[in-house]
C-alpha positions in Angstrom: -7.8 4.0 29.3 -11.0 5.9 29.4 -12.3 8.0 26.5 -11.4 11.2 28.4 -7.8 10.1 28.9 -7.4 9.1 25.3 -9.0 12.4 24.2 -6.5 14.4 26.3 -3.5 12.4 25.0 -4.7 12.7 21.4 -5.1 16.5 21.7 -1.6 16.8 23.3 0.4 14.4 21.2 -1.2 13.0 18.1 -0.9 14.9 14.8 -3.5 13.5 12.5 -3.1 13.6 8.7 -5.0 16.0 6.5 -7.0 17.0 9.7 -8.1 20.3 11.1 -6.3 20.0 14.4 -7.9 23.2 15.7 -11.3 21.6 15.4 -10.4 18.8 17.7 -9.4 21.2 20.4 -13.1 21.8 21.0 -14.5 18.5 19.7 -13.9 14.8 20.5 -11.5 12.9 18.2 -13.3 9.9 16.7 -11.4 6.9 18.2 -11.8 3.5 16.7 -11.5 0.3 18.7 -11.7 -2.8 16.5 -13.1 -4.1 13.2 -14.9 -7.2 12.1 -15.6 -8.0 8.5 -17.1 -4.9 6.7 -17.7 -3.1 10.0 -15.7 -0.9 12.4 -16.5 -0.1 16.1 -15.5 3.0 18.1 -14.5 3.0 21.7 -18.1 3.5 22.8 -19.1 0.3 21.0 -21.0 2.0 18.2 -20.9 0.0 14.9 -20.2 1.6 11.5 -20.3 0.1 8.0 -16.8 0.9 6.7 -18.0 2.4 3.4 -14.5 3.6 2.5 -12.6 0.4 3.4 -10.5 2.6 5.8 -9.0 4.6 3.0 -9.6 2.4 -0.1 -7.5 -0.2 1.7 -9.4 -3.0 3.6 -10.3 -5.2 0.6 -10.9 -8.4 2.6 -12.3 -6.7 5.6 -11.3 -6.4 9.3 -10.3 -9.0 11.8 -8.7 -11.6 9.5 -6.8 -13.9 11.8 -5.0 -15.8 9.0 -3.3 -12.5 7.9 -2.4 -11.6 11.5 -1.1 -15.1 12.1 1.0 -15.0 8.9 2.6 -11.7 10.1 3.3 -13.1 13.6 4.8 -16.3 12.2 7.1 -14.5 9.8 8.3 -11.9 12.3 9.2 -14.6 14.7 11.4 -16.1 12.0 12.8 -12.9 10.4 11.3 -9.6 11.5 13.4 -7.4 9.3 16.2 -7.4 6.7 16.6 -5.0 3.8 16.4 -6.0 0.2 19.5 -3.9 -0.6 22.0 -6.3 -2.2 20.2 -9.1 -0.3 16.9 -10.9 -0.5 14.7 -13.0 1.7 12.1 -15.7 0.9 8.9 -13.6 1.6 10.0 -10.9 -0.8 11.0 -13.3 -3.5 7.8 -15.3 -3.3 5.6 -12.2 -3.3 7.4 -10.7 -6.3 6.9 -13.9 -8.2 3.3 -14.1 -7.3 2.6 -10.5 -8.3 4.4 -11.0 -11.6 2.2 -14.0 -12.3 -1.0 -12.0 -11.5 0.1 -8.9 -13.5 -0.8 -8.7 -17.2 1.6 -9.1 -20.1 5.3 -8.8 -19.3 4.9 -6.7 -16.2 7.3 -9.1 -14.4 9.6 -6.9 -12.3 8.5 -5.8 -8.9 10.1 -3.0 -6.9 8.7 -2.9 -3.4 8.0 0.3 -1.5 6.3 1.2 1.8 3.2 2.8 0.3 1.6 4.5 -2.6 3.3 7.9 -2.7 6.7 6.0 -2.6 5.5 3.8 -5.5 4.7 6.9 -7.6 7.9 8.6 -6.6 9.8 5.4 -7.5 8.2 5.3 -10.9 9.1 8.8 -11.8 12.7 8.3 -10.7 12.9 5.0 -12.7 11.5 6.6 -15.8 14.1 9.5 -15.6 17.0 7.2 -14.9 16.0 4.7 -17.6 16.0 7.4 -20.3 19.3 8.7 -19.1 20.8 5.2 -19.3 19.6 4.6 -22.9 21.0 8.0 -24.0 17.7 10.0 -24.1 18.9 12.5 -21.5 16.3 15.2 -22.3 13.3 13.1 -21.3 12.2 13.9 -17.8 8.7 15.5 -18.0 5.5 14.0 -16.9 1.9 14.6 -18.1 -1.0 14.0 -15.7 -4.6 15.2 -15.3 -6.4 18.0 -13.7 -7.6 17.2 -10.2 -5.7 13.9 -10.1 -4.1 12.8 -6.8 -0.9 10.8 -7.0 0.6 11.2 -3.5 2.3 13.5 -1.1 6.1 13.1 -1.5 7.6 16.0 -3.5 7.8 14.2 -6.8 4.4 12.6 -6.5 3.0 15.9 -5.2 4.3 17.6 -8.3 2.5 15.2 -10.5 -0.8 16.0 -8.7 -3.4 18.0 -10.4 -4.8 19.3 -7.1 -3.9 23.0 -6.6 -4.7 23.4 -2.9 -2.6 20.5 -1.5 0.5 21.3 -3.6 0.8 25.1 -3.9 1.7 25.5 -0.3 4.8 23.5 -0.9 6.0 25.3 -4.1 8.4 25.4 -5.7 7.9 21.8 -6.6 9.8 19.4 -8.9 9.9 21.0 -12.4 8.7 19.2 -15.5 5.0 18.4 -15.0 2.2 19.3 -17.3 -1.6 18.9 -16.6 -4.3 18.1 -19.1 -8.1 17.8 -18.9 -9.5 14.8 -17.1 -12.4 12.6 -18.4 -15.2 14.0 -16.3 -18.0 13.9 -18.9 -20.5 15.6 -16.6 -18.5 18.8 -16.6 -15.8 18.7 -19.2 -15.6 21.5 -21.8 -14.4 18.8 -24.2 -17.8 17.1 -24.2 -20.1 18.5 -26.9 -23.8 17.9 -27.3 -24.4 14.7 -29.3 -20.9 13.5 -28.9 -20.5 9.7 -28.3 -18.5 8.3 -25.4 -15.8 7.1 -27.8 -15.6 10.5 -29.5 -15.2 12.1 -26.1 -12.5 9.6 -25.2 -10.5 10.5 -28.3 -10.9 14.1 -27.6 -9.5 13.7 -24.1 -6.6 11.6 -25.3 -5.8 14.2 -27.9 -5.3 16.7 -25.1 -2.4 14.5 -24.0 -0.9 14.4 -27.5 -1.2 18.1 -27.8 0.6 18.5 -24.5 3.4 16.2 -25.7 3.8 18.3 -28.9 3.7 21.6 -27.0 6.4 20.4 -24.5 8.5 18.7 -27.1 8.1 14.9 -27.7 11.8 14.3 -26.9 11.4 15.9 -23.5 8.4 14.0 -22.2 9.1 10.8 -20.3 5.8 9.5 -19.1 2.1 9.9 -18.7 0.6 9.1 -15.3 -3.1 8.1 -15.2 -5.4 6.3 -12.8 -7.8 3.8 -14.3 -10.6 5.5 -12.4 -9.5 8.9 -11.2 -10.0 9.3 -7.4 -10.1 13.1 -6.8 -13.0 14.8 -8.5 -15.2 11.8 -7.5 -14.4 8.5 -9.2 -14.0 9.8 -12.7 -14.3 7.0 -15.2 -12.6 6.7 -18.6 -14.6 7.0 -21.8 -14.8 4.0 -24.1 -11.5 3.6 -26.0 -9.7 6.3 -24.1 -6.9 4.2 -22.7 -6.3 2.5 -26.1 -5.9 5.9 -27.7 -3.5 7.0 -24.9 -1.5 3.8 -25.4 -1.3 4.5 -29.1 -0.1 8.1 -28.4 2.5 7.0 -25.9 3.9 4.4 -28.4 3.9 6.9 -31.2 6.2 9.2 -29.2 8.2 6.6 -27.3 6.7 7.7 -23.9 5.9 5.4 -21.0 2.4 5.0 -19.7 2.2 4.7 -15.9 -1.0 3.3 -14.5 -1.3 4.6 -11.0 -3.4 1.9 -9.3 -2.7 2.7 -5.6 -6.5 2.5 -5.2 -7.6 0.6 -8.3 -5.4 -2.5 -8.0 -6.2 -5.6 -6.0 -9.8 -6.0 -6.8 -11.3 -2.5 -6.3 -12.6 -2.5 -9.9 -13.3 -6.3 -9.9 -10.0 -7.2 -11.5 -6.6 -7.8 -9.9 -5.4 -4.7 -11.7 -7.4 -1.7 -12.9 -5.8 -1.7 -16.3 -7.4 -5.1 -16.9 -10.8 -3.6 -16.4 -10.2 -1.2 -19.2 -8.1 -3.5 -21.4 -4.8 -1.6 -21.7 -1.2 -2.5 -21.0 0.9 0.1 -19.2 4.7 0.2 -18.9 4.5 0.5 -15.1 1.8 -0.1 -12.5 2.1 1.6 -9.1 0.1 0.0 -6.3 -0.3 -0.2 -2.5 -3.3 -0.1 -0.2 -5.1 -3.4 -1.1 -1.9 -5.4 -1.6 -2.1 -6.2 2.1 -5.7 -5.0 2.8 -4.0 -2.7 5.3 -2.7 -5.3 7.6 0.8 -3.9 7.0 2.1 -0.9 5.1 3.3 -1.9 1.6 3.4 -0.6 -2.0 5.0 -1.7 -5.2 6.1 -0.5 -8.6 5.5 -3.3 -11.2 7.5 -2.9 -14.4 7.6 -4.4 -17.9 10.7 -6.5 -18.6 12.5 -4.0 -20.8 12.7 -1.5 -18.1 15.3 -3.5 -16.1 17.6 -4.2 -19.1 19.9 -1.1 -18.7 20.3 -2.1 -15.0 21.4 -5.7 -15.7 24.9 -4.6 -16.6 27.4 -5.4 -13.7 28.3 -1.7 -13.2 24.7 -0.3 -13.3 22.0 -0.1 -10.7 18.8 1.9 -10.0 19.9 4.7 -7.7 16.9 4.3 -5.3 15.9 2.4 -2.3 13.6 2.4 0.7 14.5 1.0 4.2 11.3 -0.8 4.9 10.4 -1.8 1.3 9.8 -5.6 1.0 9.5 -5.9 4.7 9.2 -9.6 5.6 6.1 -9.2 7.7 4.4 -7.0 5.1 5.2 -9.6 2.4 3.7 -12.3 4.6 0.6 -10.2 5.0 0.3 -9.7 1.3 0.6 -13.4 0.6 -2.1 -14.3 3.1 -4.3 -11.5 1.7 -3.9 -12.9 -1.8 -4.7 -16.4 -0.5 -8.0 -15.0 0.8 -8.7 -13.5 -2.7 -8.3 -16.9 -4.2 -10.1 -18.9 -1.5 -13.2 -16.6 -1.3 -13.3 -15.5 -5.0 -13.1 -11.8 -4.0 -12.8 -10.6 -7.6 -15.9 -12.6 -8.5 -17.8 -11.1 -5.6 -17.2 -7.6 -6.9 -18.0 -8.6 -10.5 -21.3 -10.3 -9.4 -22.4 -7.3 -7.3 -21.1 -4.3 -9.3 -24.4 -3.8 -11.2 -26.5 -4.1 -8.1 -24.2 -1.4 -6.5 -24.7 0.8 -9.5 -28.5 0.3 -9.6 -28.8 1.1 -5.8 -26.8 4.3 -6.2 -28.4 5.4 -9.4 -31.7 4.8 -7.6 -30.9 7.9 -5.6 -31.3 10.1 -8.7 -34.8 11.0 -7.6 -33.3 13.1 -4.8 -33.1 16.6 -6.2 -29.5 17.3 -5.3 -28.0 14.2 -6.9 -26.3 15.4 -10.1 -24.2 12.5 -11.2 -23.4 8.9 -10.1 -20.2 7.5 -11.5 -17.7 4.8 -10.9 -16.9 1.1 -11.4 -16.5 -2.0 -9.3 -16.7 -1.1 -5.7 -15.5 2.5 -6.2 -18.2 5.1 -6.7 -18.8 8.8 -6.5 -22.1 10.7 -6.0 -22.0 14.4 -7.0 -24.1 16.9 -5.1 -25.5 19.9 -7.1 -27.7 22.8 -6.3 -29.9 22.5 -9.4 -30.0 19.2 -11.3 -31.6 20.6 -14.4 -28.9 23.3 -14.9 -26.0 21.5 -13.2 -25.7 24.6 -11.0 -23.1 23.9 -8.3 -23.1 24.8 -4.7 -20.8 27.8 -4.1 -17.7 27.3 -2.0 -19.4 28.2 1.3 -22.5 26.2 0.6 -20.5 23.2 -0.4 -18.5 23.2 2.8 -21.6 23.7 4.9 -23.5 20.9 3.2 -20.6 18.5 2.9 -18.7 19.0 6.2 -21.2 20.5 8.6 -24.2 18.3 7.6 -23.5 15.3 5.4 -20.3 14.1 6.9 -21.4 14.1 10.6 -24.9 12.9 9.7 -23.7 9.9 7.7 -21.4 9.1 10.5 -24.2 9.4 13.1 -26.2 7.0 11.0 -23.5 4.4 11.0 -21.8 4.9 7.6 -18.2 5.8 7.1 -17.5 7.3 3.7 -15.8 10.4 2.2 -17.3 13.8 1.6 -14.9 15.7 -0.7 -14.8 19.1 -2.3 -11.7 18.8 -4.3 -13.4 19.6 -7.6 -17.1 19.4 -7.3 -18.8 18.3 -4.1 -19.0 14.5 -3.9 -19.6 11.6 -1.6 -17.2 8.7 -2.3 -17.8 5.0 -1.6 -15.3 2.3 -1.5 -16.5 -0.6 0.7 -14.6 -3.7 1.5 -14.7 -6.2 -1.4 -16.3 -8.8 0.8 -19.5 -6.8 0.9 -22.6 -8.5 -0.6 -26.1 -7.4 -1.4 -27.1 -6.8 2.3 -24.2 -4.4 3.0 -24.7 -2.6 -0.3 -28.4 -2.1 0.4 -27.5 -0.8 3.9 -25.2 1.7 2.3 -27.9 2.9 -0.1 -30.5 3.1 2.7 -28.4 5.3 4.9 -27.5 7.5 1.9 -31.1 7.9 0.9 -32.2 9.0 4.4 -29.3 11.5 4.9 -29.3 12.9 1.3 -33.1 13.5 1.4 -32.5 15.6 4.5 -29.6 17.4 2.8 -31.9 18.1 -0.2 -34.3 19.9 2.1 -31.4 22.1 3.4 -30.2 22.9 -0.1 -33.7 23.9 -1.2 -33.6 26.7 1.4 -30.3 28.1 0.2 
């Protein structure tokens, strides 16, 4: 088909996600054709560095024939069968492999079709678990301001993003939000305070919320190792150790939402390993297959299945395509590549270079903060660096979406410009990227951000 034909069909029939469909009535829809390694190509043949790994997904890059072949081979043998009162070899083998990779006694794997479903499953499990052991009043969840945990109704309720959830109210009751760990803006950060002191202060906000809500009513705390929304917000030193202590003190579960941070994004198989804490549940998706097939999972500590091992008990939850044979084959082949090419080692070896390249942009007047870990970074845009004065809402939209986003795209870099919280550019390249690709990212950013700074100076 020609571009014109595809554009017409897209406008008539395709409902894109989180997209301004009205905009594309007057503008072309960007249509991608194929990918190779860290790069993606549109239907005109233009090449882009995939600086967001699709959507924090393409860990081992595009065009991996071994993964495609593994899916094809498996679907020829068994294309689909549910794991409801049945099992199949791909699901069994993948569950065992994930359990081996996961820390401590996180040995039970409940598959889903994606990240939102993994978070939804975790809240449902937590609630039913406490019911089964006789703690019927525990159902509430504590999460953080600006945090994104998914779009299904339960996961959406856990979100700390006002704009994407309020339109669907009333939501699932029983959620409580606390301050996140954004040291650049947090009112909890005082002058002269150490990183560790700030971490304890942020953790205390969780303990205070537990006490306000009633310790015997709170079931779980949901946290990302590095918080996505708000621009790659990192935890202060000792924060997760303090949160773990608080959860243990009150008998509350700690859920590590690693839909983005698992499978190498932070240089470790799981984000909790980067920051040295053991959660009760890990939710994951995205990088588990590097996007070659939809898949997610909830990984649980051994004790969580104990009430369900009785003959007359079972977790009242299931998903049709969870543990899909083809998706399991994709995940196994993906993990093979992780091992064969030392993907985790590549991120660890290049993390500091990535940091240095991005922090090298601080000489541009509008760069307020650079934060992140591994291959997951945010660059915050400000109006005045000295005072941290932010762009107002209209200015932010104009700079982010009318200038930066199209200009970065025009210069061959796909990344995310986001105004959920303060204006940021987010970077999350494929984990196969090395020094050359990271320098290419920084070079394009420097060129476009320098032009943006000239525009901001005129505001």
